[in-house]
C-alpha positions in Angstrom: -41.7 -54.6 36.8 -43.9 -52.4 38.9 -44.0 -48.7 38.0 -44.7 -45.6 40.2 -45.5 -43.0 37.5 -47.5 -43.1 34.3 -48.0 -40.5 31.6 -51.5 -40.5 30.3 -53.0 -38.7 27.2 -56.5 -37.4 27.8 -59.1 -36.6 25.1 -62.1 -34.5 26.0 -61.5 -35.1 29.7 -61.3 -38.9 29.3 -58.3 -41.2 29.3 -57.3 -41.9 25.7 -54.1 -43.9 26.2 -51.1 -44.7 28.3 -48.0 -43.0 26.9 -45.2 -44.3 29.1 -44.5 -45.7 32.6 -41.6 -44.9 34.9 -40.2 -46.0 38.2 -38.8 -42.6 39.3 -40.4 -39.2 39.4 -37.3 -37.6 37.8 -37.4 -39.8 34.6 -41.2 -39.3 34.3 -40.9 -35.5 34.7 -38.1 -35.3 32.1 -40.1 -37.3 29.5 -43.2 -35.2 30.3 -41.4 -31.9 29.8 -40.1 -33.2 26.4 -43.7 -33.9 25.4 -44.7 -30.4 26.5 -41.9 -28.8 24.4 -43.0 -30.9 21.4 -46.5 -29.7 21.9 -45.4 -26.0 21.9 -43.8 -26.5 18.5 -47.0 -27.8 16.9 -48.0 -25.5 14.0 -51.4 -27.0 12.9 -53.0 -29.0 15.7 -55.6 -31.7 15.6 -59.0 -30.2 16.4 -61.3 -33.0 15.2 -61.1 -36.8 15.4 -63.7 -39.0 13.7 -65.8 -36.0 13.0 -65.9 -34.8 16.7 -64.4 -31.8 18.3 -61.4 -33.0 20.3 -59.2 -31.4 22.9 -56.2 -33.1 24.5 -54.3 -32.9 27.8 -51.3 -34.8 29.1 -50.9 -35.8 32.7 -48.6 -37.5 35.1 -50.1 -40.1 37.5 -48.3 -41.1 40.7 -48.9 -44.3 42.7 -50.0 -43.8 46.3 -49.5 -40.1 46.0 -49.9 -38.0 49.1 -50.9 -34.9 47.3 -54.5 -34.1 46.3 -55.6 -35.2 42.9 -55.5 -32.4 40.4 -58.8 -31.7 38.7 -59.3 -31.1 35.0 -61.1 -27.9 34.2 -63.8 -28.0 31.5 -64.7 -25.3 28.9 -67.1 -23.7 31.4 -64.5 -23.4 34.1 -65.8 -26.3 36.2 -63.4 -28.6 37.9 -63.9 -32.3 37.0 -62.6 -35.3 38.7 -61.2 -37.8 36.3 -62.0 -41.5 36.8 -58.9 -43.6 36.5 -58.5 -47.3 35.9 -56.6 -47.8 39.1 -57.6 -45.8 42.2 -54.1 -46.2 43.7 -53.0 -43.5 41.2 -53.6 -39.8 41.3 -53.0 -37.0 38.8 -50.1 -34.9 40.0 -49.5 -32.7 36.9 -51.6 -32.0 33.8 -51.3 -29.6 30.9 -53.0 -28.9 27.6 -51.4 -30.9 24.8 -51.4 -30.2 21.1 -50.9 -32.9 18.4 -49.7 -32.1 14.9 -52.5 -32.7 12.4 -51.6 -34.8 9.3 -53.1 -34.5 5.8 -52.9 -36.4 2.6 -50.0 -35.7 0.2 -51.0 -37.0 -3.3 -47.5 -36.8 -4.7 -46.1 -39.3 -2.3 -49.4 -41.0 -1.4 -49.0 -40.7 2.3 -50.0 -38.4 5.2 -47.6 -35.6 6.2 -47.7 -32.8 8.7 -47.1 -29.0 8.2 -43.4 -29.2 9.0 -42.8 -31.8 6.3 -45.1 -29.8 3.9 -43.0 -26.7 4.3 -39.7 -28.6 4.0 -40.7 -30.6 0.9 -42.7 -28.1 -1.1 -42.0 -24.6 0.0 -38.2 -24.4 0.2 -37.4 -24.3 -3.5 -36.4 -21.0 -5.2 -39.1 -18.9 -6.8 -42.6 -17.7 -5.9 -44.9 -20.5 -4.6 -48.7 -20.0 -5.1 -50.8 -21.7 -2.4 -54.5 -21.9 -3.1 -57.5 -23.4 -1.4 -60.2 -25.4 -3.2 -62.9 -26.9 -1.0 -61.0 -29.2 1.4 -57.9 -29.2 -0.8 -54.8 -27.1 -0.9 -52.8 -26.7 -4.1 -49.2 -25.6 -4.4 -47.9 -24.3 -7.7 -44.3 -23.6 -8.3 -43.6 -22.9 -12.0 -44.9 -26.0 -13.8 -45.1 -28.1 -10.7 -48.6 -28.7 -9.2 -49.1 -30.6 -5.9 -52.4 -31.2 -4.2 -53.1 -31.9 -0.5 -56.4 -32.9 1.0 -57.7 -32.3 4.5 -60.5 -33.7 6.6 -62.9 -30.9 6.0 -63.3 -27.5 4.2 -62.9 -25.9 7.6 -59.5 -27.7 8.2 -58.1 -26.5 4.8 -59.2 -23.0 5.7 -57.6 -23.2 9.1 -54.4 -24.5 7.5 -54.2 -21.5 5.2 -54.6 -19.2 8.2 -51.9 -21.1 10.0 -49.5 -20.8 7.1 -50.2 -17.1 6.8 -49.5 -16.4 10.5 -46.4 -18.7 10.5 -44.9 -17.1 7.4 -45.5 -13.6 8.8 -43.8 -14.6 12.0 -40.7 -16.1 10.4 -40.7 -13.4 7.6 -41.0 -15.8 4.7 -42.1 -13.8 1.7 -41.8 -16.2 -1.2 -45.2 -17.7 -0.9 -48.5 -16.2 -2.1 -51.5 -17.5 -0.1 -54.8 -17.3 -1.9 -57.6 -18.4 0.5 -60.6 -16.7 -1.0 -60.6 -17.6 -4.7 -62.7 -15.8 -7.3 -65.0 -17.8 -9.7 -62.4 -17.3 -12.5 -59.6 -18.5 -10.2 -61.6 -21.6 -9.1 -62.3 -22.5 -12.8 -58.6 -22.2 -13.5 -57.7 -24.5 -10.6 -60.3 -27.0 -11.7 -58.9 -27.0 -15.2 -55.3 -27.4 -14.0 -56.2 -30.3 -11.7 -58.3 -32.1 -14.1 -55.4 -32.1 -16.6 -53.4 -33.7 -13.8 -56.0 -36.5 -13.7 -58.4 -35.5 -10.9 -62.1 -35.7 -11.6 -64.4 -32.8 -11.2 -66.6 -34.9 -8.9 -63.7 -35.6 -6.6 -62.5 -32.0 -6.6 -66.0 -30.8 -5.6 -66.0 -33.0 -2.5 -65.5 -31.2 0.8 -64.6 -34.2 3.1 -61.6 -36.4 3.0 -61.5 -39.2 0.5 -58.0 -40.5 -0.3 -58.8 -41.4 -3.9 -55.8 -41.8 -6.1 -55.4 -40.0 -9.4 -56.5 -41.9 -12.5 
């Protein structure tokens, strides 16, 4: 069936993928607006893919549109024309788009996002201690110890900042965030995690490696 509208995800000013196609403008716009609302609720967004800085936009393309093609503005304020696969389509609407970053949850051996992290690990009673160790984040609640690993040391640091700002905004005061650990605190964390089965070599690494505990 022929379609008149297509929603496209752009990465670094280039087409990344087709999201969905529609016959009517109304349906396309409704779906587009839902994506924008979802984007606004992202807590910890993707900033790097495959080691490269990545920025995303979402746009609506219209077949045989009579309006001028919208231009994508680069980081220097320059307007760029996007080359499309089909020159019968034009971009009629485009916005910045944020994608929720995922990180590795060792307890369940799968990737999760920040919303799941908060729901699964920070909603129990009691004070939760959240610490950073290289590209890892550790959550301690009484005797429970859970570890999460991120793409890079910078990502784990950014995640801690995200949590701090989010908890301040929602007035959540049962979590203690320790981003800058002392030598003694780091030694304590290494000892705790090694007792949980992680090797010192692995804990020292600062890039993502989804190694399982021995």
